[in-house]
Structure formats: structure tokens, C-alpha cells
N, C-alpha and C positions, 0 to 999 in steps of 0.2 A: 243828839249824837255828840255835838260839841261839848255839852255839859258833862256827859259821861266820859269823854276822852280827856277833858282838861280839869273839870271841877270848877271852872271859872265862871261863876254866876254873874259877875259884873260884866263880863264880855257878852254873855247871853242877854243881859238887860239892855245893853247898848244896841246889840244887833236887832233885838225885837222892838226897840224904840219905847220901852217902858220907862216912865218917869219915876216909878217907885219900885224898889227891890221886892216889895211884897207881891206886886202883880206878877213878876217873873217867877217868884217862888210858887205862887198858885198855879201858874201856867205849867211849870215843870213838875209840880206835885212832890216837892221835897220838903223836908222839915224846916220850919222858919228859923229855928236857932242855928242849925247847921249852915243854912244858906247865909245868914247874917255873919256868922263867923268867917266863912269863906270870902264873902264880899269885903269884909274889913281887912283881910290879908292881901287883897288884890289891888295892884296899882294899874290904872289905865290912863 
């Protein structure tokens, strides 16, 4: 729900405790390229 509302995959990664963004992407079922682009734009 948070990802759909914000598009902030880095925040989701931190909330879920994933060390790698790829794990979060797999968990969410989103495209890896889109996810990495979003993560690079996000400051936490």
C-alpha cells in the first residue's frame, strides 16, 4: 500500500529490512529497471 501511494521503493526496502533492493523488488513484484530508477531518485 505504501509503495502504491508513494512509489518510494527505498522506504519500503528499509521498512522491510531488506539489505538489497532486488529483494524488495521481488517482494513487490515490480519491474527491476523501474524500481532501480525510483530508488536512485529517492533520498533517505
